[in-house]
N, C-alpha and C positions, 0 to 999 in steps of 0.2 A: 405414481408409482409404475410407470410403464417400462422403465429401464432400471435394472439392477447393476450397478458396477461393482465388480468383484476384483480386488487386488490380491494377488496370490505370489507368495515366494516359493521358489524351488530351492531345497538346500541339499547339497551333496547328491547331486542327481549325475547320472552317466550321460544323459542327453543334454543338447543345447537348449537354452531358453527358447529360442525361436521354434524348435522342434516340439518341445513340450506345450508351447502356446498354440500351435497348429492341431496337436492332438486334442487340446481343450476346445478349440473351434470346431473339430470335426465332431466332438462328442456333446456339443451344446444342446442340441435338441433332446438327446436322452437325458442329460442333467437336468434340463428344464422340466422335463416330464417327471422326474423324481422329486424335484423341488415342488411343483405343482401338487403332488400327492400328499405333502406335508403341510403345505400351506392352506389356509381357509380364506382365499381371496377370490373375488369374482374374476379378475383377470390375473394370469401369471405373468410377471415381469419378462421382458426380453433380458437375457443375461449376456453381460460384456465382461470379458476377462482382460485384466491388465496385469503386467508384471510388477510386483512390487520390489524394487530394489533397495529398500531402505536398509536392510541388514548389510548388504555389501557397501553402501555408502557410509554406514556406521563403522564398519571394519576399517575402510580407507582412512576415515577421520581418525579411529584409534590409533592405526598404524602411524600417520603423521605425528600425533601427539607423543607416541612413544619415541619416534625419531628424534624429535625436539628435545626430550628429557635425556635422552642418551648423549646428545651433544653438549650438554651443560656440565 
């Protein structure tokens, strides 16, 4: 448990995903500090943030399905 992979979604944001990911990267040490205060572990894992685009992908699939139904 040396690395914690964190998948995060950004909904209705005014900044780009890349900018938000950079902000998270810049604040990783601070976030890790606060996580460490809440966990009772010998070692606090390294935090790695990843964009979770599942919602956007699901919306794209839903639009395609609706488009198919409208053409019937």
